[in-house]
C-alpha positions in Angstrom: 21.2 35.2 2.4 17.4 35.7 2.7 16.0 34.1 5.9 12.4 33.2 5.3 9.9 31.6 7.7 8.8 28.2 6.5 5.8 25.9 7.0 7.4 22.5 6.5 4.9 19.8 5.4 6.1 16.3 6.4 4.8 14.2 3.6 5.9 10.9 5.2 3.7 11.7 8.2 0.7 12.4 6.0 1.3 9.2 4.1 1.6 7.2 7.4 -1.6 8.7 8.8 -3.4 8.0 5.6 -2.3 4.4 5.5 -3.4 4.0 9.1 -6.9 5.2 8.4 -7.1 3.2 5.1 -6.3 0.1 7.1 -8.7 1.0 9.9 -11.6 1.6 7.5 -10.9 -1.3 5.2 -10.0 1.0 2.4 -13.3 3.0 2.7 -11.4 6.3 3.2 -12.4 9.7 1.8 -9.5 12.1 2.4 -10.9 15.5 3.2 -8.7 18.3 1.7 -10.7 21.4 2.4 -9.1 24.7 3.3 -6.0 24.0 1.3 -5.8 20.5 3.0 -6.0 22.0 6.5 -3.2 24.4 5.5 -0.9 21.6 4.3 -1.2 22.4 0.5 -0.8 20.1 -2.4 -0.9 16.6 -0.9 -3.8 15.0 -3.0 -1.5 12.6 -4.8 0.2 11.6 -1.6 -3.0 10.6 0.2 -4.3 8.8 -2.9 -1.1 6.8 -3.2 -1.2 6.0 0.5 -4.6 4.5 0.4 -7.4 7.1 0.1 -10.1 5.9 -2.3 -11.6 9.4 -2.9 -11.3 13.0 -1.9 -13.7 15.5 -0.2 -13.7 19.3 -0.4 -16.2 22.0 0.4 -16.4 24.1 -2.7 -16.6 23.3 -6.4 -13.6 25.6 -7.0 -11.6 23.4 -4.7 -12.7 20.3 -6.6 -11.9 21.8 -10.0 -8.5 22.8 -8.8 -7.8 19.1 -7.9 -9.0 18.0 -11.3 -6.7 20.6 -12.9 -3.9 19.2 -10.8 -4.3 15.8 -12.4 -6.5 14.1 -9.9 -8.8 11.5 -11.5 -10.1 9.9 -8.3 -13.7 10.5 -7.1 -14.2 13.9 -5.5 -17.2 15.1 -3.4 -18.0 18.8 -2.9 -20.5 19.5 -0.1 -20.9 23.2 0.5 -22.1 25.4 -2.4 -24.5 28.2 -2.9 -27.5 27.8 -5.2 -25.8 29.8 -7.9 -22.6 27.8 -7.9 -21.2 26.5 -11.2 -22.8 23.1 -10.9 -22.5 22.5 -14.7 -18.7 22.7 -14.4 -18.8 20.3 -11.5 -20.9 17.8 -13.5 -18.7 18.0 -16.5 -15.6 17.4 -14.3 -17.3 14.3 -12.7 -17.4 15.9 -9.3 -20.0 14.5 -6.9 -22.3 17.1 -5.2 -23.8 17.0 -1.8 -27.3 18.4 -1.7 -29.4 19.4 1.4 -32.5 21.1 0.0 -35.0 20.9 -2.8 -33.8 24.3 -4.1 -30.2 23.1 -4.5 -31.4 19.8 -5.9 -33.3 21.5 -8.7 -30.3 23.8 -9.4 -28.1 20.8 -9.8 -30.6 19.0 -12.0 -31.0 22.1 -14.2 -27.2 22.4 -14.7 -26.9 18.7 -15.5 -29.6 18.9 -18.1 -27.9 21.9 -19.7 -24.7 19.9 -20.2 -26.5 16.7 -21.0 -24.9 14.8 -18.3 -26.3 13.1 -15.2 -25.1 14.6 -11.9 -23.9 12.4 -9.1 -25.5 13.5 -5.8 -25.1 12.7 -2.1 -28.2 13.7 -0.2 -27.1 15.4 3.1 -29.2 15.0 6.2 -28.8 17.0 9.4 -28.7 14.5 12.3 -28.3 17.0 15.1 -26.0 20.0 14.5 -28.5 22.4 13.0 -25.8 23.4 10.5 -25.7 22.0 7.0 -28.0 19.2 5.9 -31.7 18.7 5.5 -33.8 18.9 8.6 -35.2 15.5 9.4 -38.7 16.6 9.0 -38.0 17.7 5.4 -36.0 14.6 4.6 -38.8 12.4 3.1 -39.8 15.2 0.7 -36.2 15.7 -0.4 -35.9 12.0 -1.1 -39.1 12.0 -3.1 -38.0 14.9 -5.3 -34.6 13.3 -5.8 -36.3 10.1 -7.0 -38.5 12.0 -9.4 -35.4 13.8 -10.8 -33.7 10.4 -11.2 -36.6 9.2 -13.3 -36.1 12.3 -15.5 -32.4 11.3 -16.0 -30.8 14.5 -14.6 -29.2 13.1 -11.6 -28.4 9.9 -9.7 -28.3 9.7 -5.9 -25.1 7.8 -5.2 -24.7 8.6 -1.5 -26.3 9.6 1.8 -24.2 11.7 4.3 -24.5 13.2 7.7 -22.1 14.6 10.3 -21.9 13.9 14.1 -21.9 16.7 16.7 -20.3 15.0 19.7 -18.2 12.2 18.2 -15.1 13.5 20.1 -16.9 12.4 23.3 -17.6 8.7 22.8 -19.8 8.4 25.9 -22.0 11.3 24.9 -25.7 10.2 24.6 -26.2 12.3 21.5 -24.0 9.9 19.5 -26.5 7.1 19.7 -29.4 9.4 18.9 -27.6 10.7 15.8 -26.7 7.2 14.6 -30.3 6.2 14.9 -31.4 9.3 13.0 -28.9 8.6 10.2 -29.9 4.9 9.9 -33.5 6.0 9.6 -32.6 8.6 7.0 -31.0 5.9 4.9 -34.0 3.6 5.3 -36.3 6.5 4.3 -34.3 7.1 1.2 -34.5 3.5 0.1 -38.2 3.4 0.8 -38.6 6.3 -1.5 -37.0 4.3 -4.3 -33.4 5.5 -4.0 -30.5 3.1 -4.1 -27.4 4.9 -2.8 -24.2 2.9 -3.0 -22.5 4.7 -0.1 -23.5 6.1 3.2 -21.1 8.2 5.3 -21.5 9.6 8.8 -18.1 9.4 10.4 -15.4 12.0 10.2 -12.1 11.8 12.1 -13.3 11.9 15.6 -16.2 9.4 14.9 -13.7 7.1 13.2 -11.1 7.2 16.0 -13.6 6.7 18.8 -15.7 4.2 16.8 -19.0 5.9 17.4 -19.6 6.4 13.6 -18.7 2.9 12.6 -21.0 0.7 10.5 -22.0 3.1 7.7 -19.3 2.3 5.1 -17.3 5.4 3.9 -15.3 7.5 6.4 -14.4 11.1 5.8 -11.0 11.8 7.3 -9.6 15.3 7.3 -7.8 16.4 10.5 -6.6 12.9 11.2 -4.6 12.8 8.0 -2.4 15.6 9.5 -2.0 14.1 12.9 -4.9 15.9 14.6 -7.2 13.8 16.7 -10.2 15.9 18.0 -11.0 13.2 20.6 -7.5 13.2 22.0 -7.6 9.4 22.3 -5.2 8.2 19.5 -1.5 7.7 20.0 -0.8 6.5 16.5 -1.1 9.7 14.5 1.9 11.7 13.4 1.9 15.6 13.3 2.6 16.7 9.8 3.7 20.4 10.1 6.6 22.3 11.4 6.7 26.1 11.5 10.3 27.6 11.5 11.8 31.0 11.3 15.0 32.9 12.0 16.1 35.6 14.4 16.1 39.1 12.9 17.9 41.0 15.7 18.8 40.5 19.3 19.6 42.8 22.2 20.4 42.8 25.9 18.0 44.7 28.1 18.1 45.8 31.7 15.8 44.8 34.6 12.5 46.8 34.4 12.5 47.1 30.6 8.9 47.0 29.2 8.3 44.9 26.1 5.7 45.3 23.3 2.4 47.3 23.1 1.1 48.4 26.4 4.3 47.2 28.1 2.4 44.3 29.5 5.6 42.4 30.1 8.4 43.9 32.1 11.8 42.1 32.3 12.4 40.9 35.9 16.1 40.6 35.3 18.8 41.5 32.8 18.2 39.3 29.8 18.5 39.0 26.1 15.6 39.5 23.6 15.4 38.2 20.1 13.0 39.5 17.4 11.2 37.0 15.2 9.6 38.0 11.9 6.2 36.4 12.6 3.1 37.7 14.1 -0.7 37.5 14.1 -0.6 38.6 10.5 1.1 35.2 9.8 -1.3 33.2 11.9 0.2 33.3 15.4 -2.9 33.6 17.6 -2.7 36.9 19.6 -4.6 35.1 22.4 -1.4 33.1 23.1 0.6 36.3 24.1 2.4 35.8 27.4 1.7 32.1 27.2 3.5 30.7 24.2 7.1 29.6 23.7 9.4 28.6 20.9 12.5 26.4 20.6 15.8 28.2 20.5 19.2 26.4 20.6 17.4 23.2 21.7 15.6 24.9 24.6 12.0 26.2 25.0 12.0 30.0 25.5 9.0 32.2 26.3 7.5 34.7 23.9 7.1 37.9 25.9 4.9 40.9 25.4 1.8 41.2 23.2 2.1 39.7 19.7 2.3 42.3 16.9 1.0 41.8 13.4 4.5 41.1 12.0 6.7 40.2 14.9 7.1 38.6 18.3 9.8 38.8 20.9 11.4 35.8 22.6 13.3 36.0 25.9 16.5 34.0 25.4 17.8 34.6 29.0 21.6 34.4 29.2 22.0 33.3 25.5 22.8 36.1 23.1 21.6 34.7 19.8 22.7 36.0 16.5 20.7 37.2 13.5 19.8 34.3 11.3 19.8 31.6 14.0 16.9 29.1 13.5 13.9 29.0 15.7 11.1 26.4 15.7 7.7 27.8 16.5 6.0 24.4 16.4 6.6 20.9 15.1 6.0 17.2 15.9 7.5 17.6 19.4 10.3 15.0 19.0 13.0 17.5 19.8 11.3 19.4 22.6 9.7 22.0 20.3 6.1 23.2 21.0 3.5 21.2 19.2 0.3 22.4 17.4 -1.6 21.0 20.4 0.5 23.3 22.7 -0.3 26.3 20.6 -4.0 25.4 20.6 -3.9 25.2 24.4 -2.1 28.5 24.7 -4.7 30.2 22.5 -7.7 28.3 24.0 -8.7 27.0 20.5 -8.5 23.8 18.5 -5.5 22.4 16.5 -7.5 22.8 13.3 -7.5 26.6 13.7 -3.7 26.8 14.3 -2.7 24.8 11.2 -5.2 26.5 8.8 -4.5 30.1 9.9 -0.8 30.3 8.9 -0.6 33.1 6.4 0.7 33.3 2.8 3.8 35.2 3.8 5.2 31.9 5.2 6.9 29.7 2.6 5.4 26.2 2.2 8.0 23.5 1.9 7.0 19.9 1.2 9.5 17.3 2.4 9.3 13.7 1.4 12.0 11.8 3.2 11.8 9.8 6.4 14.9 11.6 7.6 13.5 15.0 7.0 13.9 16.2 10.6 17.6 15.5 10.5 18.3 17.8 7.6 19.0 15.0 5.1 15.8 15.4 3.1 15.8 13.9 -0.3 13.4 16.2 -2.1 11.4 19.3 -1.4 8.8 21.4 -3.2 7.8 25.0 -2.3 4.5 26.7 -3.1 3.1 30.1 -2.4 4.1 33.7 -3.0 7.6 35.2 -3.1 9.4 31.9 -3.6 11.4 30.3 -6.4 12.1 26.7 -7.3 12.7 23.7 -5.0 14.4 24.5 -1.7 15.6 22.3 1.0 17.4 22.9 4.3 
């Protein structure tokens, strides 16, 4: 038997979270599937079936991959360089976010070449100094967009922005950014544009309510049970990372473990070797802090994390090669959660779920009884794996 490490994607949790946000937004839900759906893989059809009205991604390549996978719903791509393949996006009916006159002209040229009108969302920066048009350049961008509309090369269908402090509902910046966005929408209309949608709120702004009132909501992390504000109790974590023991041994008091021998056993104990490391996405910053679930009990990981392996102290239990270990999961059985790992590594949950490497098999499970081992169906994706597998 080959024991692989698996990243188990709980499809029912994703569907439940999607349905929750679809209801909360009155169906005005854009499911954001950037970065391989926050590390969750091919779930586009699941979120659309569960209530998402459209999809959002960063790059045109991500959008085209969704089209190739049979997705016909509206898709928005919002982060592309000036030499991106805008013509391919226009031909595939992919909406494009634009934050500068240079990008706007590039999109218009590509649309003219393929004799199609591009669908554009103008992007305004309301406070992050990241992506989006600076507010002082916004009126000129709207004027140029209207001129290009008259020429027939594009149509401005949306206005978008992104909030910087939405995970802190009492932060004064939230009101300032709301006012800036509302003014940007008014400016666009005064310049003769007639966008059908405006969207400011992502997950945190939706959960806390600080982004309400602008129509469409872009939900990414929330689909997968991550709430940046830490205020929701209704979301279900959608990932489990499992592996198996490779070897185990008994060691004496005073035995040093790992690089630098940072950890020294303070008693006679048992150590089990796991075939995962920072090369698979385990954050090295969590060394000497993190734990895993072995035989129903949390056990500490000891010593510095290596690229390909970590060591778990199992105490008096001498575990056997092949025994299962849960690195993280929903937490219902006492296993560490993604939030626990984020705390141990002093980072955010988004980083933990998106950094799991390609050596870990992806397994999509679709039954409500998936944690009990009676899953109905499963689908694996990624390298070094064959057809459907289920535990």
